[in-house]
C-alpha positions in Angstrom: 76.4 97.3 98.8 78.7 95.8 101.3 81.1 93.1 99.8 82.6 90.4 101.9 85.7 88.6 100.6 86.6 85.2 102.1 89.9 83.6 101.0 89.7 79.9 101.7 92.4 77.2 101.2 91.2 73.7 102.2 88.7 75.1 104.8 86.0 72.4 104.5 85.9 71.9 108.2 85.2 75.5 109.0 83.8 77.4 106.1 80.3 76.3 106.8 80.2 77.7 110.3 81.3 81.1 109.1 78.9 81.3 106.2 76.0 80.1 108.4 76.8 82.9 110.8 76.9 85.5 108.0 73.6 84.3 106.6 71.7 84.3 109.9 69.6 87.3 108.8 67.6 86.2 105.7 66.4 89.8 105.1 70.0 91.0 104.7 70.2 90.2 101.0 72.1 93.3 100.0 75.4 91.8 101.2 77.7 90.5 98.5 79.6 87.4 99.7 82.5 86.1 97.7 84.4 82.9 98.7 87.7 82.5 96.8 88.8 78.9 97.0 92.6 79.0 96.3 94.3 75.7 95.5 91.7 73.7 97.3 91.9 69.9 97.3 88.9 69.3 99.6 85.2 70.1 99.6 85.5 73.9 100.5 84.0 75.0 97.1 81.1 72.6 97.3 80.2 73.4 100.9 80.3 77.1 100.2 78.1 76.7 97.1 75.5 74.8 99.1 74.8 77.9 101.1 72.8 79.3 98.2 72.7 82.2 95.8 73.8 84.8 98.3 77.3 83.1 98.2 79.4 83.4 95.1 82.2 80.9 94.8 85.4 81.7 92.8 88.0 79.0 92.3 91.7 79.7 91.4 94.4 77.1 91.1 97.1 78.9 93.1 97.2 78.2 96.9 97.9 81.8 97.8 96.0 84.1 100.2 97.3 87.2 98.4 96.1 85.9 95.0 92.8 85.0 96.6 92.3 88.5 98.0 93.1 90.0 94.6 90.7 87.7 92.9 88.1 88.5 95.4 88.6 92.2 94.7 88.1 91.6 91.0 84.7 90.0 91.6 83.4 92.0 94.6 80.7 94.5 93.8 80.8 97.2 96.4 82.1 99.1 99.4 82.6 99.1 102.3 84.6 95.9 101.8 85.1 93.3 104.5 87.9 90.7 104.3 87.3 87.7 106.5 89.5 84.7 107.3 87.6 81.4 106.8 88.4 80.0 110.2 86.7 82.8 112.3 83.0 83.3 113.1 81.4 86.7 112.2 77.6 87.4 112.0 75.6 89.7 109.7 75.0 92.1 112.6 78.7 92.3 113.3 79.3 93.3 109.6 76.7 96.1 109.9 78.4 97.4 113.0 81.8 97.3 111.3 80.7 99.1 108.2 78.7 101.9 109.9 81.7 104.1 110.7 83.1 103.6 107.2 79.9 105.1 105.7 80.4 108.3 107.6 82.5 110.6 105.4 83.1 113.0 108.3 84.6 110.4 110.7 88.0 110.1 109.1 87.9 106.3 109.7 89.2 104.2 106.8 89.5 100.8 108.4 87.7 98.9 111.1 87.9 95.6 112.9 85.7 93.8 115.5 86.4 93.2 119.1 88.3 89.9 119.4 86.7 87.0 121.4 89.1 84.1 122.1 87.4 81.0 123.6 90.1 79.3 125.6 88.1 76.3 126.9 89.8 73.1 125.8 93.2 74.7 125.4 96.3 73.6 127.3 97.0 75.7 130.4 100.1 77.3 128.9 98.0 78.4 125.9 95.4 79.9 128.2 98.1 81.7 130.2 99.7 83.1 127.0 96.5 84.5 125.7 95.5 86.0 129.1 98.6 88.2 128.7 98.5 88.6 124.9 95.0 90.0 124.8 95.8 92.7 127.3 98.8 94.2 125.4 98.3 97.7 124.1 99.1 96.9 120.5 97.0 93.9 120.5 94.0 95.8 121.9 94.3 98.7 119.6 95.6 97.2 116.4 93.4 95.7 113.7 95.6 92.5 113.3 95.0 89.1 114.8 91.2 89.3 114.4 90.8 87.6 111.0 88.6 90.5 109.9 89.3 93.9 108.4 86.8 96.2 106.8 87.7 99.2 104.7 86.1 102.1 102.9 87.0 102.8 99.2 89.7 105.1 100.3 91.0 102.6 102.8 91.0 99.9 100.1 93.1 102.1 97.8 95.7 102.3 100.5 96.0 98.6 101.3 95.8 97.6 97.6 99.2 99.2 97.2 100.8 96.9 99.8 103.1 94.1 98.6 102.1 90.5 99.2 103.1 89.7 102.8 102.5 86.8 105.2 101.1 89.2 107.9 98.7 91.0 105.6 96.5 92.0 108.5 99.5 93.5 110.5 100.6 95.4 107.4 97.1 96.7 106.8 96.7 97.7 110.4 100.1 99.7 110.4 99.0 101.3 107.1 96.5 103.5 109.0 97.1 106.0 111.7 95.3 105.6 115.1 92.7 108.2 113.9 92.1 106.3 110.7 91.5 102.9 112.2 88.9 101.8 114.7 88.2 98.6 116.8 84.4 98.5 116.9 83.4 97.1 120.3 79.8 96.6 119.2 81.0 94.0 116.7 82.7 90.7 117.8 84.6 88.0 116.0 85.3 84.6 117.5 89.0 83.7 116.9 89.7 80.1 117.7 93.2 79.9 119.3 95.6 77.0 119.1 94.8 74.3 121.6 98.3 72.9 122.3 101.7 74.3 123.1 103.3 73.0 119.9 100.5 74.6 117.9 101.0 77.9 119.8 104.7 77.9 119.1 104.1 77.2 115.4 101.7 80.2 115.2 104.3 82.4 117.1 107.1 81.4 114.8 104.9 82.4 111.8 104.1 85.7 113.6 107.8 86.4 114.2 108.7 85.6 110.6 105.9 87.6 109.1 106.5 90.6 111.4 110.2 90.6 110.3 109.0 90.6 106.7 106.5 93.5 107.4 109.2 95.6 109.0 111.4 95.2 106.0 108.8 97.0 103.9 107.8 99.7 106.5 108.7 103.3 106.2 110.6 104.8 109.2 107.5 106.8 110.4 105.3 103.8 110.7 104.6 102.3 114.1 105.5 98.9 115.5 103.3 96.1 117.0 106.2 94.5 118.9 105.7 93.9 122.6 108.3 95.8 124.8 109.6 95.0 128.2 107.8 98.2 129.4 104.5 96.8 128.1 105.0 93.7 130.3 106.1 95.7 133.3 103.1 97.9 133.0 100.8 94.9 132.8 102.3 93.3 135.9 102.1 96.5 137.9 98.4 96.7 137.0 97.7 93.0 137.5 100.3 91.2 139.5 98.3 88.0 139.4 99.4 87.6 135.8 103.0 86.9 136.7 102.8 83.2 135.7 101.2 84.2 132.4 104.0 86.7 131.7 106.6 84.0 132.3 104.8 81.7 129.8 104.5 84.6 127.3 108.1 85.4 127.5 109.1 81.7 127.2 106.9 81.3 124.1 108.4 84.5 122.6 112.0 83.3 123.2 111.3 79.8 121.8 109.6 81.3 118.7 112.3 83.9 118.0 115.0 81.2 118.1 113.0 79.0 115.7 112.2 82.0 113.5 115.8 83.2 113.1 116.9 80.5 110.7 113.8 81.1 108.6 114.3 84.8 108.5 118.0 84.4 107.6 116.9 82.2 104.7 114.3 84.8 103.7 111.7 82.0 103.6 108.5 84.1 103.7 106.5 81.7 101.7 106.1 78.7 104.0 102.8 78.9 105.9 102.9 77.2 109.3 99.2 76.5 109.6 97.6 75.7 112.9 95.1 72.8 112.4 94.1 72.6 116.0 92.2 75.9 115.8 90.1 74.5 112.9 88.4 71.8 114.9 84.7 72.1 115.0 
């Protein structure tokens, strides 16, 4: 049995669209869906429960994604196990595509993630320019992070279960596997809603800079990095010179976010979650 764990903190605006997508195939009743409402003060639990008996709702008082994931693991019934952020959109067929390689004991694959689809309509032009560059970067294309979905086998779960609680849990999970152990499944797709405004983009990039710094403090020397290098941007421009304006926007966002993040990193404030509400608009 495949188990899907969805940590949800005040996600009343978007939890319904995710669950409706996962429940599109009424014959797929062997999937175990667990929604862990953590510290919710809105109708997230009620909306999830209204989706019927295929959705089990767990409520914990602490607003913590890490605690929610652990609670979800305690109640989940099977493997492969799929961890899904509440603000993305994933279908039942996508889940089947993700879990297929994890059922093959000869593949060596321990973790998978879907192809990322970022709808940019309605976003400010600088946000669109930023993502046109970001989505083409090697680490972004090949890593499992920034997708809102990671699926693992039992062996893969054992590895990530040993990770400490980190803001960038998806980045840490991606770096926990070698390139041969992780796989982006192009047949599966997840809709990741981007920030719509420049301030929301910067807020998200500050969070990324802070959480990346936290992950790097816990990394072993042999683990890789997901940071963008000057060489990455130079290679991109050589391949697609038309992206020059986008690269300028990308660098500007990185500089602004890094400056804003420095104070937070010095204070070791790795607990304040800079949430982007614009990406949660229906």
